[in-house]
C-alpha positions in Angstrom: 0.0 0.0 0.0 2.8 2.4 0.9 4.7 1.5 -2.3 1.6 2.1 -4.4 1.0 5.5 -2.7 4.7 6.5 -3.3 4.4 5.5 -6.9 1.3 7.6 -7.4 3.0 10.6 -5.9 6.0 10.1 -8.2 3.7 9.8 -11.3 1.7 12.9 -10.4 5.0 14.8 -9.8 6.3 13.7 -13.2 3.1 14.8 -15.0 3.2 18.2 -13.4 6.9 18.6 -14.0 7.4 21.5 -16.5 9.0 20.2 -19.8 12.4 21.9 -20.4 12.3 23.7 -23.7 15.0 24.1 -26.3 16.0 27.8 -26.1 17.0 29.3 -29.4 19.5 32.3 -29.6 17.8 35.7 -29.6 20.0 36.7 -32.6 18.9 33.7 -34.7 18.8 35.2 -38.3 15.5 35.5 -40.0 16.8 33.8 -43.1 19.6 31.2 -43.1 20.6 30.0 -46.6 22.4 26.7 -47.0 24.0 26.5 -50.5 24.8 22.9 -50.9 27.2 23.7 -53.8 29.5 25.1 -51.1 28.7 22.8 -48.2 25.7 20.9 -46.8 26.1 20.9 -43.0 24.4 23.6 -41.0 25.4 24.0 -37.3 22.4 24.9 -35.1 23.2 26.6 -31.8 20.8 26.3 -28.8 20.8 26.5 -25.0 18.7 25.4 -22.1 17.3 27.3 -19.1 18.5 24.7 -16.6 19.7 21.1 -16.6 17.0 18.4 -16.4 18.4 14.9 -15.7 16.5 13.6 -12.7 14.5 10.9 -14.4 12.2 8.9 -12.2 12.5 5.1 -12.6 9.9 3.2 -14.6 7.0 3.0 -14.6 6.8 6.7 -13.5 8.9 7.7 -16.6 10.4 6.0 -19.6 14.1 5.2 -19.1 15.3 7.7 -21.8 12.9 10.5 -20.7 13.9 14.2 -20.5 15.9 14.3 -23.8 16.0 16.8 -26.6 15.7 16.0 -30.4 15.7 18.2 -33.5 13.3 18.0 -36.5 13.0 20.0 -39.7 9.6 20.7 -41.3 8.9 21.7 -44.9 6.5 24.4 -43.6 5.5 26.2 -40.4 2.2 26.1 -38.5 0.0 28.4 -36.5 0.3 28.5 -32.8 -3.5 27.6 -32.8 -2.7 24.3 -34.5 0.2 22.7 -32.7 2.3 19.8 -34.0 1.4 16.2 -33.1 2.5 15.1 -29.6 4.4 12.0 -30.8 7.1 11.3 -33.4 6.6 7.6 -33.9 4.5 4.6 -32.8 7.6 3.1 -31.2 7.5 6.1 -28.8 3.8 5.5 -28.2 4.5 1.9 -27.4 7.3 2.8 -25.0 4.9 5.1 -23.2 2.3 2.4 -22.9 4.5 0.8 -20.2 4.1 3.9 -18.0 1.9 3.7 -14.8 -0.3 6.4 -16.5 -0.1 5.5 -20.2 -1.5 7.6 -23.0 -5.0 7.0 -24.1 -6.7 6.9 -27.5 -3.7 8.0 -29.6 -4.8 8.3 -33.2 -2.8 8.4 -36.5 -3.1 12.2 -36.6 -1.3 12.6 -33.3 1.8 10.7 -34.5 4.1 12.5 -37.0 5.0 9.3 -39.0 1.3 8.6 -39.7 -0.2 12.1 -39.7 -1.7 12.9 -43.1 -0.8 16.5 -42.7 2.8 16.1 -41.5 4.2 12.7 -42.4 5.4 13.8 -45.9 6.8 17.0 -44.4 9.2 16.2 -41.5 12.8 15.1 -41.4 14.7 14.1 -38.3 17.9 16.1 -37.7 18.8 13.9 -34.8 17.7 10.2 -34.7 15.2 8.9 -32.1 17.9 6.8 -30.5 20.3 9.7 -30.4 18.2 12.1 -28.4 20.4 14.5 -26.4 20.6 14.8 -22.6 19.3 18.1 -21.2 22.6 19.3 -19.9 24.6 22.5 -20.4 27.5 20.4 -21.9 25.2 18.9 -24.6 23.6 22.2 -25.4 27.0 23.9 -25.7 27.9 21.5 -28.5 24.9 22.5 -30.6 23.8 20.1 -33.3 24.9 19.6 -36.9 22.3 19.1 -39.6 23.3 17.3 -42.8 21.0 18.9 -45.3 22.2 16.6 -48.1 19.5 14.1 -46.9 16.6 16.5 -47.7 15.1 18.0 -50.8 16.0 21.6 -51.6 13.5 24.2 -50.3 12.4 26.0 -47.1 12.5 24.4 -43.6 11.3 25.4 -40.2 13.3 23.9 -37.3 11.7 22.6 -34.1 13.3 21.4 -30.9 11.4 18.4 -29.3 11.4 17.6 -25.6 10.8 13.9 -25.1 9.1 13.4 -21.8 6.0 11.4 -22.3 3.1 11.5 -21.9 3.3 15.2 -22.5 6.0 16.1 -25.0 6.9 19.6 -26.1 7.9 21.5 -29.2 10.1 24.7 -29.3 10.0 26.5 -32.6 13.2 28.1 -33.9 12.6 31.6 -35.2 13.3 32.2 -38.9 13.5 29.9 -41.8 16.3 27.8 -43.4 16.4 27.9 -47.2 18.3 24.9 -48.6 19.4 25.5 -52.2 21.8 23.9 -54.7 23.3 27.0 -56.2 22.9 30.8 -56.3 19.7 30.9 -58.4 16.3 31.6 -57.0 14.4 29.1 -59.1 13.2 27.3 -56.0 10.2 27.2 -53.7 9.7 30.5 -51.8 10.9 30.8 -48.2 9.8 33.3 -45.7 9.5 34.0 -41.9 7.7 36.5 -39.7 9.9 37.8 -36.8 7.4 40.2 -35.1 6.7 39.1 -31.5 4.1 41.6 -30.5 1.1 39.6 -29.2 -1.6 42.3 -29.1 -2.9 45.1 -31.1 -5.5 47.9 -30.3 -8.5 48.3 -32.5 -8.0 50.8 -35.2 -4.2 50.6 -35.0 -2.0 48.7 -37.5 0.2 45.8 -36.4 3.5 45.8 -38.4 4.5 42.3 -39.5 8.2 42.3 -40.3 10.2 39.4 -41.7 12.2 38.1 -44.6 11.6 36.2 -47.8 13.5 34.7 -50.8 11.5 34.1 -53.9 11.5 34.6 -57.7 11.2 38.2 -59.0 7.6 39.2 -59.3 6.5 37.4 -56.1 3.6 38.8 -54.0 3.0 39.1 -50.3 -0.4 38.8 -48.7 -1.6 38.8 -45.1 -4.3 36.4 -43.9 -6.1 36.3 -40.5 -8.4 34.0 -38.7 -10.2 34.2 -35.3 -8.5 31.5 -33.2 -11.6 30.0 -31.6 -11.3 26.6 -33.2 -8.6 24.2 -34.4 -9.9 24.5 -37.9 -8.9 28.1 -38.9 -11.1 30.1 -41.2 -8.4 32.1 -43.1 -9.5 35.4 -44.5 -7.4 37.7 -46.8 -6.6 41.0 -45.2 -6.1 43.1 -48.3 -4.8 43.0 -51.9 -1.3 41.6 -52.2 1.8 43.7 -52.4 5.0 43.0 -54.3 8.0 41.4 -52.5 10.9 43.8 -53.0 14.3 42.6 -51.8 14.6 40.0 -49.1 12.9 41.7 -46.2 9.3 42.9 -45.8 7.1 45.0 -43.4 3.4 44.6 -44.0 0.7 46.0 -41.8 -2.5 44.4 -40.5 -5.3 46.4 -39.0 -7.9 44.2 -37.2 -11.4 44.5 -38.7 -14.3 45.2 -36.3 -15.5 41.6 -36.2 -12.2 40.6 -34.6 -12.3 43.0 -31.6 -12.0 41.1 -28.4 -10.7 38.0 -30.1 -7.5 36.1 -30.3 -6.2 36.0 -33.9 -4.0 33.7 -35.9 -2.0 35.5 -38.6 0.1 34.5 -41.5 2.0 36.1 -44.4 1.9 34.2 -47.7 4.7 34.6 -50.3 3.5 33.5 -53.8 5.8 33.4 -56.8 4.9 33.7 -60.5 4.7 29.9 -60.7 1.9 30.1 -58.1 4.1 28.3 -55.5 3.3 29.6 -52.0 5.1 29.5 -48.6 3.1 30.6 -45.5 5.1 32.3 -42.7 3.4 32.2 -39.3 4.3 34.3 -36.3 5.3 32.2 -33.3 2.3 33.6 -31.2 -1.3 34.4 -31.5 -2.3 38.1 -31.4 -5.0 39.6 -29.1 -7.2 42.2 -30.9 -8.0 44.5 -28.0 -11.2 46.6 -28.4 -11.2 50.4 -28.5 -10.5 52.3 -25.2 -14.1 53.2 -24.5 -15.2 49.6 -25.2 -12.6 48.4 -22.7 -14.3 50.5 -20.0 -11.5 53.2 -19.7 -12.3 56.8 -18.8 -9.7 59.5 -19.0 -8.7 63.1 -19.6 -8.9 63.1 -23.3 -8.4 65.9 -25.7 -9.1 66.2 -29.4 -7.1 63.9 -31.7 -6.4 64.3 -35.4 -9.8 62.9 -36.3 -11.6 65.5 -34.2 -12.8 63.0 -31.6 -13.2 64.5 -28.1 -14.3 63.4 -24.7 -15.7 65.3 -21.8 -12.7 65.6 -19.6 -14.2 67.9 -17.0 -17.2 65.8 -16.1 -15.2 62.5 -16.3 -18.1 61.0 -18.1 -16.1 59.7 -20.9 -18.7 60.9 -23.5 -17.4 60.7 -27.0 -18.4 63.0 -29.8 -17.1 62.9 -33.3 -16.1 65.7 -35.6 -14.7 65.6 -39.1 -12.6 64.0 -39.3 24.7 36.8 -47.0 24.0 34.2 -44.1 25.4 32.0 -41.4 26.5 29.5 -43.8 25.3 32.1 -45.8 22.7 34.2 -44.0 20.5 37.2 -45.0 20.1 39.7 -42.2 16.4 40.4 -41.9 14.6 41.7 -38.9 15.9 39.8 -35.8 13.8 38.0 -33.2 13.4 41.2 -31.2 11.7 43.0 -34.0 8.3 44.4 -33.1 5.7 46.9 -34.2 6.0 50.6 -33.2 2.3 51.2 -33.4 2.2 53.0 -30.0 1.5 49.9 -27.9 3.6 49.5 -24.8 6.8 47.5 -25.1 6.4 45.8 -21.7 3.1 44.3 -22.5 0.9 46.5 -20.3 -2.5 47.1 -21.9 -2.5 50.8 -21.5 0.3 53.4 -21.2 0.1 57.2 -21.5 2.7 56.9 -24.3 0.4 54.6 -26.3 -2.8 56.5 -25.8 -1.1 59.9 -26.1 -0.6 59.2 -29.8 -4.4 59.0 -30.1 -5.0 62.2 -28.1 -6.0 60.5 -24.9 -4.4 59.9 -21.5 -6.8 57.3 -20.2 -6.9 55.6 -16.8 -8.6 52.6 -15.2 -11.7 54.5 -13.9 -13.9 51.5 -14.8 -13.2 47.8 -15.0 -12.3 46.5 -18.4 -14.9 44.3 -20.0 -14.6 40.6 -19.0 -13.6 39.6 -22.6 -10.7 42.1 -22.4 -9.6 40.8 -19.0 -9.5 37.3 -20.5 -7.5 38.4 -23.5 -5.0 40.2 -21.2 -4.7 37.1 -19.1 -4.0 35.0 -22.2 -1.4 37.4 -23.4 0.3 37.4 -20.0 0.3 33.6 -19.8 1.7 33.3 -23.3 4.6 35.6 -22.4 5.4 33.6 -19.2 5.5 30.4 -21.2 7.9 31.9 -23.8 10.2 33.1 -21.0 10.1 29.7 -19.2 
């Protein structure tokens, strides 16, 4: 009885144990070009926040638990639609021996049988060569022999093997594998903007990099992130890709106010080949100030909109109104919009509202939807820092 109780405690502790992510360098380039006519091996640097080697004995954990692995994908994905939890059915079978085994695993939840991902992923490190989560292993980095994959764009993911809950860590940017200096290849692109909220009526600047044939077009797409099946909508007419960096703006339409949004930027070449670049995070579309329940000392802005500052009633009236192996330096992972939103993630700052002619304060509670969005944004940031 005592042994069973002790095992239950160990299993519960293991399930609650936070999975240690792969941490990618903040200066990871937006575009990394691997020209295989000059060399096919790409060195990937990474780090870890702390060592994680205290594996509980079976059946609480599998014997090789708490390991890192690296995988290349032929495309990216939205944060709303995460990658499958399992790499192989061999892994699923190993986890079935745990005291709390996984239940009802389907083909779509395993990379090697996923209809969406099976043709698209390539192991950088083998399943039996997963790396210990130690500072020494991380300092070595990992070498990827790209001679084993077709030419084209790749998004790199770090995988934390610790069943039954495994974890993916997306590498910023994109790797473009080519066989010479020409651009007659599938387009490649990445979005490096990390801002995770935008105020109604304000543009969010999506910055990134792309390599594609001359005459290629950019287009922003959005979807409300309330379901796994995203309903992508075009934001506006496309714009030409000029050079190898871009900055395109997205202004949330009214129907998105108070919602979490998935965004993507498509690069389509003259041969109608498209690569979709996804930000690493969802974006909260925060409602306008008055809809959030803010009152403040507001003057007249450029549009002629004023509020009654003396009464404090908040009444609004309207008047008229060359890379690592070879790497292209695009916007780095710290890039973000300068739309007037605060850089520390707070929902309202005088500097942000001042640009709209208002210095608003919390005189009334924000709407529940807004509080929920702010909580989601804060949780997302804590997870990215962990």
